[in-house]
N, C-alpha and C positions, 0 to 999 in steps of 0.2 A: 579926628585924632583918636587913636586907640587907647583904651584904658583897661587895666585889670579891674575886675569888679568882684566884690565879695559881699556877703551878707553877714552881719555880726552874729546872728543867731545860728548860722551854719558855716562859719568860716573854716572849720576843720573838717567839713564833709564835702569833699570835692565832687561827689556824685550828684549833688543837687545844684542845679543852676540857680544863681542868686536872683536872677530876673529872667523873664521870658526871652529877652533879646540877646542874652549872653550866649557866646559860642565857646566851647572848650578848645583851647589852642596850646600847642607846645611852643614855649618861648625860650630863647637862649638864657643860660645861667652862667655868669662869669665869676671867677674867683680872682679878686684883686689883692695884691700883696705889695707892701711898701718897700720891699727890697728893690734896689735900683737895677740889679742885673740877675740873671739866672745863676751866674757864678757865685754871687754874694749869697743867694738863697742856699745853694748847694753846700757852701762851706760853713754857713752858720747853722743850718738845720740838719745837715748830714744826709740829705737825700738828694735825688735828682729832680729838679723842677719839671723837666720834660717827661718824666715817667707817668705823670697823671694829667688827664685832660687833653684838649686839642687846641688848635689855633693859638698857640703861645705868642705873646707879643708884649708890647709896652703900652702903658697909659701914662698920663702926666705925673702920677704919683709913684710909679714903679713898674712892676711886671704883672701880667694877667694871663689867665688861661680859661678856656671854656670848659665848664664841667657839665655834668648831666643836665639836659634841658628839663624844664618843669612844665607840667600841665596846669594852666590857669584858665579861668573864665574871663573872656574879654568882651568888650562892647565898643562899637565905633560911634563916636559923636562928632559930627562935622563942624558944628557951630556952637557958639556960646548959648544961643537959643535952645539947641538940642540938649546941652548940659543942664540948662535951667528947667527944661521940660522933664528931663530925667529926675531931677531933684523934686519937682512938684509931684511926679508919680510916686515918689517914695517919701511923701510927707515932709519934704524939705529937710530930711535927716540924712544927709550924705556927707561923708568926710573925704576930702581929697588929700592924698599923701603920695610920697614916693614909697615904694615897697621896700621895707627892710625887715626881713624875717631871718631868724637864726638859721633856718634850714636853707635860705637862699644865699647867705653870707654877704650880700651887698644889694643895693637897689637894682631891681630888674629893669628891663628896657622901657616899660611903660609906667606912667603914674597909676595910682589905684583909686578907685571909688569904692568906699565902704558904705553900704546901706546900713545905717545905724538903727537897727530895730530891736536891740537888746542891750542890756548893761554888760560891759566887758572890762572895766577897770578893776 
């Protein structure tokens, strides 16, 4: 399974790999909107939904479009044992979440492993 991986101490510095196994990868970034149709969006917002992004379509909650892809560090872990070994190598301080960042606008395609090596709250 593929994960996005970050390190708390350098989560805003994308030039530094969070761990030796991480690979920089471009992943799709989608913008999800709860308007049920493009026409509803166009009439309520006053713009044209299709003027921005690509691969416009529907999801169960409304409409979606692909926006600019983002570069993230990823790691491939095939088994639960691989995940546990990754945690051990990082002092068992790993947070598993879905990615929801304001600049992403929604969860990205892969779950995230955060190597929690610094205070962030």
